[in-house]
C-alpha positions in Angstrom: 0.0 0.0 0.0 1.6 3.3 -1.1 1.5 6.0 1.5 0.9 9.4 -0.1 2.4 11.2 2.9 5.6 9.3 3.0 7.7 11.8 1.0 5.9 15.0 1.9 8.4 16.6 4.2 11.6 14.8 3.2 14.4 17.3 2.5 17.0 15.1 0.9 16.6 13.4 -2.5 19.0 11.1 -4.2 18.6 10.1 -7.8 20.0 7.4 -10.0 21.1 8.9 -13.4 20.6 6.6 -16.5 17.1 5.4 -16.9 15.8 7.6 -14.0 16.7 11.3 -14.7 17.7 10.5 -18.2 16.7 8.3 -21.1 19.8 6.3 -21.6 21.2 5.7 -25.1 23.5 3.0 -23.8 23.5 -0.3 -25.7 24.7 -2.5 -22.9 24.6 -5.6 -25.1 27.0 -3.9 -27.5 29.2 -2.8 -24.6 29.4 -6.3 -23.3 30.3 -7.6 -26.7 33.0 -5.0 -27.1 34.4 -6.0 -23.7 34.1 -9.7 -24.4 31.6 -10.4 -21.7 28.7 -12.8 -21.8 25.1 -11.5 -22.2 23.5 -10.2 -19.0 26.8 -10.1 -17.1 27.0 -7.3 -14.6 29.7 -5.2 -16.2 31.4 -3.5 -13.2 31.3 -6.7 -11.2 32.9 -8.7 -14.0 35.7 -6.2 -14.5 36.4 -6.0 -10.8 36.7 -9.8 -10.6 39.4 -9.9 -13.2 43.2 -9.6 -12.6 44.2 -6.0 -12.8 46.4 -6.5 -15.8 43.5 -8.1 -17.7 40.9 -5.5 -16.6 42.9 -2.3 -17.1 42.4 -2.1 -20.9 38.8 -3.1 -20.5 38.2 -0.3 -18.0 39.6 2.1 -20.6 37.3 0.8 -23.3 34.3 0.9 -21.0 35.0 4.6 -20.1 35.3 5.5 -23.8 32.0 3.6 -24.7 30.1 5.2 -21.8 31.3 8.7 -22.7 30.2 8.1 -26.3 26.7 7.0 -25.3 26.3 9.7 -22.6 26.2 12.5 -25.2 23.2 10.9 -26.8 21.1 10.8 -23.6 17.9 12.8 -23.3 16.1 14.1 -20.2 13.4 11.7 -18.8 9.8 12.9 -19.0 8.9 14.9 -15.9 12.5 15.1 -14.6 13.0 18.8 -15.3 9.7 19.7 -13.7 10.3 17.6 -10.6 13.8 18.9 -10.1 12.6 22.5 -10.4 9.9 21.9 -7.9 12.2 20.2 -5.4 14.8 23.0 -5.9 12.1 25.7 -5.3 11.1 23.9 -2.2 14.6 24.0 -0.8 15.2 20.3 -1.0 18.8 19.0 -1.3 19.4 17.0 -4.5 22.1 14.4 -5.2 23.0 11.8 -7.8 24.3 8.3 -7.0 25.5 6.5 -10.1 27.6 3.5 -11.3 29.0 5.8 -14.0 32.2 7.9 -13.9 32.3 11.6 -13.2 33.2 12.6 -16.8 30.3 10.6 -18.1 27.9 12.1 -15.5 28.9 15.7 -16.4 28.6 14.9 -20.1 25.1 13.4 -19.6 23.8 16.2 -17.3 25.0 18.9 -19.8 23.4 17.0 -22.7 20.1 16.9 -20.8 20.4 20.5 -19.5 19.9 19.6 -15.9 23.5 20.0 -14.7 22.5 23.2 -12.8 20.5 21.2 -10.2 23.5 19.2 -9.0 26.6 20.7 -7.4 29.6 18.4 -8.1 30.0 17.6 -4.4 26.4 16.2 -4.5 27.4 13.6 -7.1 28.9 10.3 -6.2 30.2 8.1 -9.0 31.5 4.6 -9.0 35.0 5.8 -7.9 33.7 7.7 -4.9 32.0 4.8 -3.1 31.2 1.1 -3.3 28.8 1.0 -6.3 25.1 0.2 -5.8 23.5 -2.1 -4.7 25.8 -1.4 -1.8 24.2 1.3 0.5 27.7 2.9 0.9 27.0 5.8 -1.5 23.7 6.7 0.2 25.3 6.6 3.6 28.1 8.9 2.4 25.6 11.4 1.2 23.7 11.2 4.5 27.0 11.9 6.3 27.8 14.7 3.9 24.5 16.4 4.5 24.4 15.4 8.2 20.9 14.1 7.3 18.7 11.4 8.8 17.6 8.4 6.7 14.0 9.3 7.7 14.4 12.6 5.9 15.8 11.1 2.7 14.6 9.5 -0.6 16.3 7.3 -3.1 14.7 7.4 -6.6 15.8 4.8 -9.3 14.6 2.6 -12.1 16.6 -0.5 -11.2 16.8 -3.0 -8.4 20.3 -1.9 -7.4 19.0 1.6 -6.7 16.2 0.3 -4.4 18.5 -2.2 -2.6 21.0 0.6 -1.9 18.2 2.8 -0.6 16.7 0.1 1.6 20.1 -0.9 2.9 20.6 2.7 4.1 17.1 2.9 5.6 15.8 5.7 3.3 12.5 5.8 1.5 12.6 4.3 -2.0 10.8 5.2 -5.2 10.8 2.8 -8.1 10.4 4.5 -11.5 8.9 1.8 -13.7 8.3 3.5 -17.0 6.9 0.3 -18.6 4.8 -0.6 -15.7 5.8 -4.2 -15.7 8.3 -4.7 -12.9 7.5 -5.5 -9.3 10.3 -5.1 -6.7 7.8 -4.4 -4.0 10.1 -5.9 -1.3 12.5 -2.9 -1.8 10.0 -0.3 -3.0 7.9 2.2 -0.9 6.4 4.0 -3.8 6.1 2.9 -7.5 5.6 5.4 -10.3 5.5 5.3 -14.0 6.5 8.9 -14.6 8.7 11.2 -12.5 6.1 14.0 -12.6 3.8 11.9 -10.4 6.2 12.6 -7.5 5.2 16.3 -7.6 1.8 15.2 -6.1 3.6 13.6 -3.2 5.4 16.8 -2.2 
């Protein structure tokens, strides 16, 4: 049962990037093929599991591929309106992503939403243990000196929700296709970001 009052006064909002704030142009199947990985393999975890000498050139290739695709991203429907409303209401905004900082900057500029996120409010995969670990959420809570009860994690994938739940914050699942149920890790499920304006 979704609680319409759950998010009303929460002052700290953490967003995933690709697939949440932006419509990702990434072709992950192509990326896996370029890296020599099997279909459906978690890319970061696979590279981390390799010997450093084997993984190093693959990390370089991954960074180049991600940067290429990031410039093709577009803003998610409802994202600009939601971010503007949160900003006007004085909420703190952050991004927690499994991307790298150059890719994040490139993506945010391409989508024209970079002005909502100070650089010290963005944690990439090098700044914390990547999601689904709650490490990044907890680091943002420490940075803000905020309570979990005053914080929201918004994402489109299970890793986002697991990270949020692991840190004890409220979780919002953006399910644009309306066909995924991760209710165990989800407090509120939406199909369009603009819906969240009604929860504020």
